[in-house]
Every structure is written in C-alpha cells, then in structure tokens.
N, C-alpha and C positions, 0 to 999 in steps of 0.2 A: 662774758660769753653770751652771744645771742644766737639762737638756733631756730630756723624756720622748719615747720612741719606741715606737710600737705594733708588736708582733710577733704573728703568728698561730702559735700552738703546735699541738701534736698534737690532732686532733679539733676544730679551730677555736677552741680556748681562747685568749682574748685575754691577752697577756702584756705587762707594762710593763717596758721596758728604759730605762736611764738613763745619760746622760753627765753627769759632774760637773765637767768642765772642757773648754775648747776643745781639739779634736784638734790634733796638731802640724801646722804649716804646711810644705808642701813647700819644701825648700831653705833653711828657717830653721834657727835654732840653738835647741836645747832645753836645759833645765837638767839633764835626765837624762844623766849621763855627760859633759856639757859639749861633746859633739860635734855635728856637723851632723845635722839631721833629714833622712833620705833622701827623695827625690822619689817620686811615685806609682808609678813603674815599679819601684822597688827597695825599697819599704817592706816590713817584715818581717811583714805581717799585723797583725791586731788582737789585743786581749785581751778575754776574756769572764770576768767575775767572778761566781761562783756562791756565794750565801750558804748557811748551814746551816739545819737545821730550826728553825722559829719566827723565823728572821731575815728580813731584807729587803735590797734592794740598797743602801739608804742606809748600812748598816753598813760598806760598802766605800768610802765617800766619800773618806777620807783616802788610802787606797791608790790609788784611781782618779786622784786629782789628781797624785800624783807619777809614776804610770805614763803619764798623758796628755801629759807633756812629750815623750814619745818615740813612744808608740803610740796609735792610736785605741782607747780603753778604754771598754767598756760593762759595766754591772752589771745583772743581770737579777733582777726579782722573779719567783721561780718560782711555778708554779701553787699556789693556796691561800695565798699569802703576799703581803704588801705590797699593791700596787695592781693586781695581776694577778687574773684571774678565779678564783673559788672554786666550781666547779661542784658542786652538791649530790651528784650521782651519780659524781663523779670522772671518770676514774680517778686514783688517787694512787699507782699502782704505779711501780716503777723504770723500766719501759719508757716510761711517759709523760714522766717527768722527763728522760730521756735524749733522747727524740724532741723535746721542747721546746727543749733546749739546741742540738740539731742544727739545728732550724729557725731559731733565733736567729742562729747562726753563718752560715748560708746567706743568710737574708734581709737581714742587716746587712752582708754582704760582708766578714766578718772573717777568712776563711781565707787562708793557713794560720794558724790561731788559736793563741794561748797561753791555755790554760785554767787559771784559778786558783780553787780551790774550798776552802771551809771545811766540815768535817764532812760532812753529807749532800751538800752541793754538791761536795765533793771526790770522793765516790763517783760522782756523776753525771758529773763531769769525766773520771775514768779509765774509766768505762764507755763514754763517747762516744769517747775516744781509742782504746779497744780495738776498737770497732765501726767507726770511720771514721778510720783512721790518715792517710788522704789529707787530712783537714781540719785535723789538729792538729799543731802544730810543737813545742810544749813544754807541760809540765804541772807545776803546783805543788799538792801535796796538803797541806792544813793540818789537822792533828789529826783524822784519820779512820782508824778501824781497818778492816782487811780481814777480820777474824774476825767471825762472828756475835756479836751482843751478848747474845743469850739472851732467852727468853720472859719470864723474871723481870723483866727491865728494862722490858718493856712494861707490866707491872702497876705497877711503881714509877713509871713516867712517867705513867700514867693517874691514879694517886693524887696525884702531885705537881701535875699540871695542875688536878686537882679541888680542890686546897688553896688555890689563888690566891684572895685575898679580893676578887673582882671584884663590882661595879665599884669602882675606886679613885676616891676623891673628887678627887684632884689628881695631877699628874705627880710632885710631891714625894713623895706617898704611894707611888707606883710605885717611885721610886728608893730609898726607905727600905726597902720590903719586900724587893725583890730584892737590894739592896746590904747590908742589915743583918738584917732580921727573918726571912727565909726559913729555916726550920729545917734545910734541907739544907746551909746554908752552914757552913763550918768557921771562917771569920773574915770580917770585913767586906770587901766588895769593891765600892767605889763605881762602878767602871767597869761592873760587871755591872748595877747599877741604871740607869746611863745606857743600856746596851744594851737593856734591856727597856722603858725609857721610849720608845724609838724604834719599838717595835712596838705602841704603844697609839694608839687614836683616841678622840676625845671623842664620847660619845653623850649622849642626854637625861638619863640617870641617872648619868653619870660616865665614867671612862676604862676602855675594854675592849680586848682584843687585836684586831689586824687579821686574825686567823685563827680557825678553829674547831677546838676540841679534837679532835673525832672525826676530822676530816680529817688533823690532824697525826699522830694515832696510826696512821691508815691509811698515811700516807707512811712512817712509821717501820717498818712491818711488814717491808718488803723488806730491811732490814739488821739488824733485831732477830733474825730467824730464819735468814737466809742469810749465808754467807761469800762473799767475792768475790776470792779469791786467783787463780783461773784467769783472770779478766778482767784482773787486775793484770799477770799474766805476758804478756799480749798487747799491752801498751802499748809501742810501738816508740820513741816520742819521748823526749828527755831529760826526766827527771822528778825533782823535788825533793820529798822527804818532810820536812815540818817538824812538830816537836812542841814543846809547852811542857812544862817540867819537871814542872808540876803539872796537865797536861792529861789528856785521856781516853785518849790513845795512849801506851802504855808504850814504854820505850826498846828492849826486846828485840823487841817486835812491829814497831816502826818499822824497826829494822835488818834484820829478816827481810823486810819489804816492799821495802826497798832491794835486798836480795839477789835477790828474785824478779823485780824490775823489770829488764828488759834494759839500761836505761841510767839506773839510779837513783842518786840522791845523798841524803845525810842532813844535816839541820841541826836544831839545837834552840835555843830561846830561853829564857834564864834568867829566873826570876821571872815566868813566864807560865803561865797556866792554859789552859783550853779556848779562850777567846776571844782567841787570840794576836794577831791582826791588829788587834783593837779595843782591848785593854787594854795592849798593849806595842807600839805602832806603830813606835817607833824600832828595837827589836830585830827586829821582823818585817822591816822594810826592810833592815836590815843583812845578813840571811841570804838574802833573796830577790833583792835587786838584783844581786849578783855573779852569781848563777845565771842570771838573765835576760840579763845582758850577754854571758855566754858562750854561752848556748843560742840566743838570738835577737839576734845582732849586727846592727847597722845596716849 
C-alpha cells in the first residue's frame, strides 16, 4: 500500500507526503519488537522521514515499512524534489525547508514526532528540533556534517550536475552511469545507480531528473557556506548520529557532534557510504532500531 497525502508547506507550496505501509492498528501486535501496538491514547507519536538533496520520499520506502509496524510513518518529498512543488522563485533557503517540515508534523498530527533525516534532511530535522522542542521526541541524523562544507564544494557540485549526460535513453543507462561510469566514483556502486534511477522521470526525449539543477544549488547554499553547531547544541531530545565508514561525515566530526548534543549517541555502519539507509538497509536497521526502542518506547 502506497498512499499520497497533500501537505501545504510554507508560503502555500504543495508538498507530497507518502505512507508506504498501513499504520499500526490500535491494540494489535506489530512485528517491530514483537510487542503490542499501543492504542491511540498512548501511541508514541509518529515518524517523519526527510530525504537528502536530490533525493525523494521513495528512498525511505524500506525503512518506512519496518517502522510502520509500530509507528505511523510518513516520508516527505521536500520542496523542489519528487512530486512536491518546485516554485521557480523559491525560496530554497534553510528557513523554508524547516517551516515545511514543521507544517507536515502539525498537519499530519505526528507530534511528538521522531525525525529521521539523511544529509540535508538531517539538517532540516535538527533545525526543527532546535526550534520546536515541543514537537520532537527523538532524532536520527544520518551522515550529515555540522560544519560548513565550503564554497569550493558548490563549484564542484555545479560542475558535477552539469556533467550528467541527460537525457538518458533508458533507466538502464541511468543505473550504468551513476553506478559505473560517473568519473567521481572510486569503484562501482550498483545501489547508487538504483538510487539515482528513482529520481528520474520519462520525458519526450528520454529520462531526466525530477528536480532542477539551479534550485538544488540554491538549496545547498545554506549548508555549503554556514555551520550549524549552535543549533545542534539546542536539540533537547535523544539523538542518534549515524555515519557510514566511507560516508561524508568523518568519525572525529561525528563524535564531536555527539559531544555537543545534550543527549547524543553515536553509531556507524561498516561497508556503508553516504547512502547508508539505501545501500546498507540491514546495517542501518541494526543501529537505529535499538535507539528507537529506547528513545520512543511503546
């Protein structure tokens, strides 16, 4: 079962939210943890899943399905991504993304919410947790740095996005380029090819991204140039920082993030790169599930 739900984001932007499984039934028994699913009066709030830059809600489908045995779990296509609106004039600033997530939590009745974010989505999640501690019960940060990434990375990203050989003739070509032929790859990564195949749509001339390059670079400005340590320190809820051993977040910075967080914990997934939840779903579940069982008990 896949169900789309419309959410009105900041400035009236229409956002697509998705459920990938039936929510748990009150009084029933779920596979998650093997225990009874609590009734409406005692349920521990919902879960909101936030993808990273260039991503979409569907990248969370596998995670959403195991979470949905215990929690109402929603994945959001953030503005400029997936099936959500892509306003020409934006804005694509940090403030807009945080306000959209806040609107989703409130309109969908997910509070007290558990926020799980990957990369840019993780930054959105901890900024919302810092701003609205009353809404957020727990937080999982997946492979996102608190330090500014640097202006040079914006130039590199612009060049990389411009190097994509679009339109792709077939989805097989998409998978091959991103999984094998992309010159930024150090070694073949089939799951990376699958990841990018999911953000393509068929047009008259072939397969093109569901997003626009200029908007993605605008969205990235807010963390390419700015650090977010102060906001991290304001997060009051239990927080898990997860990194892949070959991901974008280094061990030293991840452990410093845990130190700065008032209630931080650390985990890493072996053999994982940046797309931890997507290319190593079993390892991802092994580190996140115990944290959620402790932080958001039934």
